[in-house]
GUKOLNU-418508 format. One record per residue: residue in three letters; y, z, x of N, C-alpha, C, O, CB in turn. Coordinates in steps of 0.2 Angstrom, whole numbers, plus 5000, padded with zeros to 4 digits. Atoms other than C-alpha are relative to their C-alpha. Glycine has a CB too. Layout:
<nodes>
AlaYZXYZXYZXYZXYZX/...
</nodes>
This chain:
<nodes>
Met499750064999575459055305499949965006500049905006500650024999/Leu500150024994575059035322499449955000499349935006500050055004/Ile500550045000573558935318500249924999499849875000499550034996/Ser499750055001574758795314500149955004500049895004500350024999/Gly500050034993574958765332499549955000499549895001499950055007/Leu500750034997573058725335500149944996500149884999499250054998/Ile500250055004573058615320500549945002500449885000500050034992/Val499550064999574558505325499849985006499849925007500950025001/Gly500450024994573758505342499549965000499549905002499750065004/Met500650045001572258445337500249934996500049874998499550054994/Ala499850075004573158305325500349965006500149905007500750004994/Leu499650024993574158265342499449955005499349895006500450085005/Gly500550024994572658255354499649954997499349925001499650075002/Phe500550055002571658145341500249945000500049895002499750014994/Val499750055000572858035338500449955005500649905004500450014998/Met499850034992573557995357499349975002499349925004500450085007/Gln500650044996571657975362499849954997499749905000499450045000/Arg500150085005571257855347500449955001500349895000500050004992/Gly499450075000572857755349500149995008500449945010500950034997/Arg500150024994572557765368500850015003501049985008499749915000/Phe499450024999574557805368500150045006500050105006500550014994/Cys499749984993575057835386500649975003500849915003499549995006/Val499450004998576757875392500050005008500550005011500350074996/Thr500050014995576257855409500049925001500449885005499550045002/Gly500150085000575557665406500749994997500949934999499449974995/Ala499650045006577157635394500650015007501149965007500150044989/Phe499550004995578357695411499849955005500249915007500250065003/Arg500250044996577257605423499949934998499949895003499550025003/Asp500050075002577157435413500749975001500749915001499850004992/Val499450035000578957405415500249985007500749955008500550054996/Trp499850024993578957395434499249965002499349915006500250085005/Val500650024996577057345438499949924993499649884996499350075001/Thr500150055003576957205423500549964997500449904996499750014996/Arg499350025003578757185417499850004992500049964988500449925004/Asn500250005007577957225399500350074997500250125001499249994998/Thr499649955003579057345387499550014993499850054989500849975000/Arg500449995006577657345373500050074999500150104993499449974999/Trp500249915001577157545376500750025000500850064996499650045006/Leu499449965000578857585381500450014992500750064990500649965006/Thr499850015008579457525363499750044996500050064991499949954998/Ala500349975003578157605356500250085001500150134997499449975001/Phe499849934998578657765365500750024996500850084995500150005007/Leu499450005002580457745358499950004993500450044990500349945002/Val500149995006579757725340500050074999500450114995499549964998/Val500249925001579057905342500850045000500950094996499550025008/Val499449974999580957955347500449994993500750034990500349975006/Ala499550025004581857855333499750034994500250054991500149945000/Val500449985005580557925320500250075000500550094995499249995001/Gln500049935000580658105325500950014999501150064995499650045008/Ser499349995000582658085327500250004993500650054991500449965003/Val499950005008582758045308499850074997500250104994499649954996/Gly500149945001581758195305500350075003500450124999499450005001/Val499649944997582558325315500750014999501050074998500150015006/Phe499249985002584358295310499850014991500350034988500749925002/Ala500050005008583658285291499950084999500250114994499449954997/Leu500349925000582858465294500650055002500750104999499350015006/Asp499549974999584358515301500750004995501050054994500249985006/Ala499750005006585358465288499950034993500350044989500149944998/Ala500249975006584358535275499950085002499750114997499549974996/Gly500149955000584358685283499350035002499350105002500250024995/Val500649984999582658715288500050035008499850085010499649944999/Ile499949974994583058725307500749995001501149974997499549965006/Thr499349994998584658745316500049985009499750015013500450094999/Leu500150024993584758635332500650035003501250035000500049925000/Ala499649964996585758725346500149955006499649925009499750075001/Ser499950034993586458655362500450055005500750105003500549935000/Gly499749974992586858725380500349965005500349905004499550045004/Pro499750054994587558665396499349975001498849985000500550035007/Phe500550055000586758525402499950015009500449995012500549914996/Pro500249994994585858565420499849945005499249935007499650055000/Trp500150084999586158385427499750005007499349955008500749955000/Leu500450004994585458425445499350015000498949975003500250045004/Ala500849985001583858505440499749934997499349895000499950064994/Thr500350055005583558365427500049955004499549935005500549994993/Ile500050044996583958235439499349995004498949955004500550015004/Val500849984995582658295453499450014998498949995000500150075004/Gly500650005003581458355442499849944997499249924998500050054996/Gly500150065005581458205430499649955006499149925005500849974996/Phe500450064995581158095447499450045002498950005001500549995007/Ile500749984997579758215454499549984994499149934995499950095003/Phe500450025005578958205437499749945000499149935000500250014995/Gly500350075002578858025436499749995005499149965004500549944998/Phe500450024994578257995454499350044999498950025003500450005007/Ala500549955000576958145450499449974995498849984996500350084997/Ile500750025005576058045435499749945002499149925000500349994992/Ile500550074998575657895445499350055004498750035004500649945007/Leu500549984997574658005455499650054998499150075001500150025006/Ala500349965003574058125443499649964995499249994991500450054998/Gly500450045005573357975432500449994993500349944989499250034999/Gly499849985009574258035415500650055001500750095006499450054996/Cys499549945001575858135410499850064998499250074999500549994995/Ala500249945000575758305406499450004993498950034993500750044999/Thr500350015007575158255387499349965001498849974998500649954995/Gly500650055000574058115393499450045005498850035005500349925002/Thr500549964997573258235405499550044996498950054998500350045004/Tyr500349955006572758365390499649944997499049964998500650054994/Tyr500450045003571958215382499549965003499049945000500249974996/Arg500550024994571058135397499650045000499050034999500249985006/Ala500449954998570458295401499650014993499050004994500550085003/Gly500550005006569658305383499649944999499349944994500450014995/Glu500650045001568658145387499650025004499050005002500149935001/Gly500549974994567758225401500349975006499949975011499249974999/Leu499950004992568858165417500150065004500650105003500549955002/Val499849954996568658285429500650005004501050055004499550025005/Gly499250024997570258215438500550034997500950074999500249935001/Ser499549975006571258255422499850085000500350124998499849964992/Trp500149925001570458435423500350035004500750085003499550035001/Leu499749974994571058465440500849995002501150035006499749975005/Ala499550005001572658405438500450024995501050024995500249965001/Leu499649955006573058505421500050055004500450095002499750014993/Ile500049944997572558645432500550015004500950055003499650025004/Thr499450004996573758625445500849994997501350034998499949955006/Tyr499350015005575158555432500150074998500750095000499849954992/Ala500049955004574958715423500250075005500750115004499150004997/Leu499849954994574858825439500750015001501150065000499649975006/Phe499350014997576458765446500550014996500950054997500049945003/Ala499749975006577258775430500350065000500950074999499750004996/Ala500049935002576958955428500350025008500650075008499250034997/Val499649994995577558975448500649985000501150015003499749985006/Met499250025000579158885445500550044994501150054994500049914997/Lys499549975004579658975429499850074999500150104995500049964994/Thr500149925000578959155432499750025007499850085008499650024993/Gly500249974993578159165450500549985005501149985004499349985002/Pro499649994995578759155467500649945000501149955004499650015006/Leu499550044997579859005466500549994991500849944989499549915004/Ser499649985008580759065447500749995004501049945002500050104996/Gly499350004997582259095458500249945003500849935002500150055005/Phe499650074998582458925466500049964993500449924992499649955007/Asn499950035006582158855448500550014997500949974995499750014996/Thr499549975004583358975441500749965003501149934999499950085002/Ser499450034997584758915454500249945000500849924999500150025006/Met499950065003584458735452500149984994500549934994499649965002/Arg499949995008584558745432500850035000501150004996499450064997/Ser499449985001586158835435500649975001501249995000500050055002/Val499650054999586958695441500349954994500049904994499749965005/Thr499950025005587758635425500749974997501250005000499650044996/Val499550025004589058545414500150024993499650044991499949934999/Glu500049975006589658605398499749944994499449964989500850024999/Gln500250055006589358435388499249995001498949985005500349935000/Ser500849995002587558455380499849924996499349894998500050074992/Asn500350075005587358295368500649965000501249975002499750024992/Phe499450055000588258135366500449994994501049964994499649935002/Tyr499550005006588958145348500450065000500950054997499650004992/Ser499549965001589858305351500449985006501050015006499850075000/Val499650024995590658225367500549964995501149974994499649965007/Leu499550065005591258075355500250044994500650014990499449944997/Asn499849975006591558195342499949964994500449954991500650025000/Val500250035005590558095329499450044997499150085000499849955002/Ser500649985001589258125318499349975004499249915007499949994992/Pro500550034996587558115325499549944997499149905000499650055002/Trp500350075003586857995312500349935001500049885000500050004993/Val499950084997587857855320499550005007499549945009500949985003/Phe500450024994586757875335499349994996499049934996500150085007/Val500550025005585257895323499949924999499449885001500250044993/Ala500050075002585657735315500049955005499849895003500649994994/Val500050044995585957645331499350005003499149945005500650015004/Leu500649994997584357715339499549944995499249894997499950095000/Val500650045005583257645324500149945000499749895001500150024991/Ala500150075000583957495324500049965005499749915003500449974997/Gly500250014994583857445341499250015002498949975005500350035004/Val500650005000582157505341499649964996499049944997499950045000/Ala500350065006581757405325500049935003499449915002500549984992/Leu500050034997582257275334499649955005499449895005500450025002/Ala500650004994581257285349499249994997498849954999500050065004/Val500650015003579757315338500049924998499549895000500150054994/Arg500150055002580057155330499949945005499749885003500550004995/His500150044995580157065346499450005003499249945005500450015004/His500749994998578557135351499449974995498949944996499950085001/Leu500450035005577757085334500049935001499549904999500250024994/Asn500050085001578256905335499849975007500049915008500949974997/Lys500250024995577456885351499349994999499050034996500350035005/Pro500750015001575656785352499750055003499850075008499749945002/Arg500449964996574356905354499249995001498849974997500150074996/Phe500650044998572856865363499350054995499450124995499849995010/Lys500549965005571256935351499450015006499149965009499749964993/Met500649994998569857025361499650024998499650074994500050015004/Ala500849995004568057005359499950074999499950125003499449965004/Ala500249935001567457165350499250004998498949954996500550044994/Pro500850005003565557215346500150014993500650024990499450065003/Pro500249995009564957225328500250074998500050125001499149984998/Ala499949915003565557385319499550024999499150004995500450014993/Ser500949975002564157495318500250064994499850084990499650055009/Lys499949965005565357615306500449984994500849934995500350075002/Thr499550035005566157585289500450054997500350114999499749974994/Gly499649965002567457655279500550045004500950025008499650044997/Leu499549964997568457795285499650025008500050025013500250084996/Ala500249994994567357825300500149945005500249955011499350015000/His500050054995567557655306500950005003501050005009499849924997/Leu499450004998569457655305500450075004501050075007500449994994/Leu499849964995569657825314499750015006499950055010500150064998/Phe500249994994568457805327499749945002499349955007499550055001/Glu500150064997568057615330500549975000500749955005499649974997/Lys499650045000569357525324500650005006500950055006500150004993/Pro499549994995570757495339500650004996500749964992499949935006/Trp499749985003572257565333500949975003501149965009499950084999/Asn499350054998574057475333500550055005500550115003500449964993/Ala499449954995575357545347500550024995500650084994500549965006/Phe499349995004576757535334499850064995500150104993500449934997/Ala500249975006575757615320499850085002499850134998499549964997/Thr500149934998575057765331500850045002501050105001499549995008/Ala499449974999576857785337500350054995500550104996500449965001/Val499749985007577357815319499750064996500050104993500049944996/Val500449924999576057955317500250045003500450095000499450015003/Ile500049954995576358045332500850034999501050094999499849965007/Gly499449985003578358045326499950044994500350084992500549934999/Leu500249985007577658105310499750085002499850134999499349954996/Ile500549954998576658245318500750045004500850105003499349975005/Ala499349954997578358295330500450034995500750084996500449975004/Ile499449975005579458315315499650074995499950124994500249934993/Ala500449965004578158415306499950075003499950125000499449975000/Ala500049964995578058525322500650054999500550114998499949965007/Trp499549965000579658595321500150054995500350104997500449965000/Pro499949955005579758685304499450065001499550124999500149974994/Leu500649964999577958745308499950055005499750115005499549975001/Ser499549954994578658825326500350054998500250115000500649975005/Trp499649965001579958895318499950054996500350104996500449974998/Ala500349955005579058985304499750075004499650125002499449964996/Thr500349964996578259075319500350045005500150075010499549985002/Gly499449964995579959145328500149945007500649955011499650095003/Arg499950044995579758995341500349944999500149894996499549985003/Glu499550055003581358895338499949945004500249955009500950035001/Ala500250074996580758715346499549974995499350004990499750015008/Gly500450055001579758565343499450005004499450065008500449935000/Leu500450034995578258485353500450015008500950005010499949924998/Gly499849944992578258575370499450005004498950025000500250094999/Ile500649994996576958565384500050055006499550095007499849965003/Thr500049964993577558625400500150104999499750145001500849975004/Thr500049935000578158805395499250034997498950085000500650024995/Pro500549965002576658845383499549985007499250045009499749974992/Ser500450004996575558785398500150065006499650095008500049925003/Ser499849944998576358915409499850064998499550105001500550005000/Asn500149945004576259035397499250024999499050084998500449994994/Ala500849985001574259015395499750025006499250055007499649934999/Val500249994995574259025414500150095001499850145004500349955006/Asn499949934999575059195414499650054996499550114997500950015000/Tyr500649955005573859255399499550015003499350065002499849964994/Leu500750004995572459225410500150065005499650095007499949935005/Val499949964993573359325424500150084997499950125000500749975004/Thr499849945002574059465414499750044993499850104992500749985000/Gly500349985005573159475398500550024993500350054988499550055002/Asp499549985005574759495388499949964993500249904993500649995002/Pro500150045006574359425370500749994996500749974991499650044995/Glu499350045002576159395367500149955001500449914997500550035001/Leu500050064998576059265377499749944997499949884998499850005005/Val500450055005574859175365500549984996500350024991499550024996/Asp499750025003576159095356499949924995499549894998500650015003/Trp500250075003576158925343499949965005499349945005500649974997/Gly500050044995576558835359499349995004499049935005500650015004/Val500749984996574858905369499449954994499149904995499850105000/Leu500450035004573958855353499949924999499449884999500250034996/Leu499950084999574658675352499649975006499149945004500949995002/Val500350034994574058635371499250004998498949954999500350055007/Ala500850005000572258705367499949954993499449924993499650085000/Gly500250065006572358595350499849935003499349895002500749984993/Ile499950064997572858455361499149965002498949915001500650015006/Leu500750004995571158475372499550004995499149954996499950095005/Leu500449995005570058505356500049934996499549914994500250054997/Gly500050065004570758355346499749945003499449905000500649994997/Ser500250074995570558225360499350005001499049955001500350005008/Tyr500750004999568858295363499549984993498949964993499850065002/Ile500450035006568258265344500249915000499849875001500450044992/Ala499950074999569158095345499649975006499449915006500949995001/Ala500450044995568258045360499250015000498949965002500250015008/Lys500549995001566658125355499849954994499349914995499950064999/Gly500250045008566658035337500049925003499849875000500650024992/Ser499950074999567157865346499549985005499449925006500749975003/Gly500450014995565757885360500449995006500149965011499649944998/Glu499850004995567057885372500250055006500650045011500349974998/Phe500249934996566558065380499649985004499049955002499750064995/Arg500749994995565658065395500450055005501050065005499849915005/Ile499749964994565958185411500149945006499649905007499450065003/Arg499850044995566758075424500250045007500750075006500449974998/Val499649964995566958145442500249945005499849895007499550075004/Pro499650044995568158055454499850005008499350045009500750035000/Asp500250004993568058025472500450045003500950075000500149935003/Ala499449954997568958125485500649985000501150024999499850015006/Ala499350035001570358015486500450014994501050014994500149935002/Thr499849995006570558035468500250075000500850094998499649994994/Val500049935001570258225468500750025003501150055001499450045003/Val499249974996571858235481500649984995501150024995500149955007/Lys499550035002572858125471500350054992500850074990499649914999/Ser500049975008572458225454500350085002500750114999499149994996/Leu499749954998572758385463500850005001501250034997499850025006/Ser499450004999574358355470500449964995501049984994500049985007/Gly499650025006574958245456500150064995500750074993499649934996/Gly500049975005574758385444500450065003500850084998499550014998/Ala499649974996575658505457500749994999501150034996499849985006/Leu499350034999577158395459500250004992500750034991499949915003/Met499849985008577058395437500450064999501050064997499550004997/Gly499749945001577258565436500650025003500950065000499750045001/Ile499349994997578658575448500749964998501349984998500049985007/Gly499550055002579658415442500150034993500750044991499749925000/Ala499750005007579458465424500350084999500650094993499449984994/Ala499649925001580058655426500649985003501150004999499750075005/Leu499450034998581458575435500549974995501049994993499949955006/Ala499650055004581958455423500150034993500550004989499649935000/Gly500049975006581658575408499549974994499549984988500849994996/Gly500350035005580358475401499549955003499849925008500549974995/Cys500250074999579058335403500149954997500649954994499649995001/Thr499950055004578858175394500050024993500249984989499749945002/Ile499849985008578658275377500650044999501150024997499350064996/Gly499349975001579958405378500749985002501250005000500050055003/Asn499350034998581258295387500049934997500449924993500250005009/Ala499950075002580858115384499949994994500149944991499849965004/Met500050015007580258135367500350054995500550024990499450004999/Val499749945002580958295361500750005000501149994995499850065003/Glu499349994999582658315369500449934999501049924997500050045007/Thr499750055003582958135367500349984994500749944992499749965001/Ala499850025008582858135348500550044996500850044991499350014996/Gln499249985002584258255348500649985003501150005001500050065001/Phe499650024996585258155359500450035006500950025007500449984998/Ser499749984994585458255374500049985004499749935005499950045002/Phe499950024995586158235389499350015005499249975009500650025003/Gln500649984996584558325397499549944999499349915003499850074999/Gly500550035003583358225387500149925004499849895009499950004990/Trp499750084996584158045392500050005007499949955010500849974997/Thr499950004992584458095410499450005002499249965006500450065004/Ala500749994996582658155412499549934999499149915003499550084997/Leu500350065001581957995404500249935004499749895005500249994993/Val499850044996582857885415499750005006499349965009500750005001/Phe500250004994582457955430499250035001498950055006500550045004/Met500849995000580657985426499749945001499249935005499750034994/Ile500350065000580457805422500149985009499749955013500549944994/Leu499850034994581457775440499450035006499250005011500950035002/Gly500649984995580057895449499449975000499149945005499850074999/Thr500650045002578757815440499949945004499449935007500049974992/Gly499950064997579457655448499750015008499449975011500749994999/Leu500249984993579257725465499350005001499249965006500150075002/Gly500449975001577657795462499549945000499049925003500050054994/Ala500450085001576957625456500049955007499649925009500349954994/Arg500050064995577657525470499650045006499450005010500849975002/Leu500349974995576957655483499250004999498850005004500350085001/Thr500650005002575257655474499549944998499049935000500050044996/Ile500450065003574957505465500249935003499849895004500150004992/Met499750074999576157375469499849975007499749915008500950004999/Asn500050034993575957355488499249985001499049965006500250055006/Arg500650014998574157335485499849934998499349904999499550044997/Arg500350095001574257155478500049955006500349965011500649954994/Pro500050064994573856995487500649995001501049984997499649944999/Ser499350034999575156935496500149934999500649905000500350035006/Ser500150075001574656755493499649994994499450044992499649975006/Gly500450015003573856665481500549964994501049994992499650064998/Ser499650035006574356535465499950044994500250034989499749944998/Gly499949965007573856665451500350055001500550075006499550014997/Pro499649955000574756805445499550075004498950085003500150014991/Ala500249954997574356955455499650054995499850074989500650035002/Lys500249965002573157075449500050085001499950105006499549974999/Val499949925000573357275445499350025001498849994997500450034992/Pro500749975000571757375450499850034994500250044990500050065005/Ala500249985006570657435437500450064998500750064993499350025001/Arg499849945002571057605438500750014997500950044992499950055006/Ala499250005001572957585438500149984993500550004989500349975006/Ala500050045005572757455424499850034993500150014987499649945001/Ala500349955005571857585412500650044999501050065003499450045002/His499649945003573057695400499850065001499350094998500150004992/Ser500149934998572957865408500250054995500250114996500450015006/
</nodes>
């Protein structure tokens, strides 16, 4: 059953690469262009997964558990992580799928991210990480505090996200010129035709739902997750302990493979070597991502996508502070480079404008 982790990871990497689904871009656009289209798409993933997760729990397929809320580590770690993804050019999952496209900068960020996640979780800084995460409050999720059914929150989330999607779909969209199609049929749909942001989000949400029972079947009682599997991969390379290669490790390996297949099939794969400044940003951003994700208890997937779907305080607090950290990172590295004068709207640097 462990092989299902590889399959789910390949599907996730393929869909995120072809859909250009960038969480860093979603958070950054809120500050740089005041556009919430991709943030809305991200919340579609949360809403779809939330319906599936609580349905699986109600059916007895999985059992959702809750624990104390490590508020201090979540706030600090979430903010650090949000700042770091601007430097690294992508969040944890985005770094994986961009690495599969051939971006050497993403390879470097991925290495330091996984390394420092391991340092924080099981290495020299594990005591600090444990100490920070020991500062807790007992309340763990919204519906238990209010003593209501979680389906109340599911309904509110789905309705709110649906209204936001409708708002964006009703906006006029400029059609971009595209070269003539060179593929037909399924190959055209999979590798050539641009993917709609909201359709991509629905597919990712369905993949996230499928991850729960498949992961549980192997004894790993969790859904999608990137930080702990990345840490486990590093520890496996150091110790050779085969027990560290669990469903999650195969998941992240699958993301790399799936994104490579998507990039190769669409003609988007090529080795791209960054300049020295980008190398420094990638290495430092990856390191801070590993530190922040370990402190917060997860990255943009484990916290902002999976924990939020369960309406945990940790998930939603991490999401808010990741967006705030991204705002600071964008202000220091992108927004302060805008022209100070001129009649037209300021332009975002090409590297920053591209979804990472």
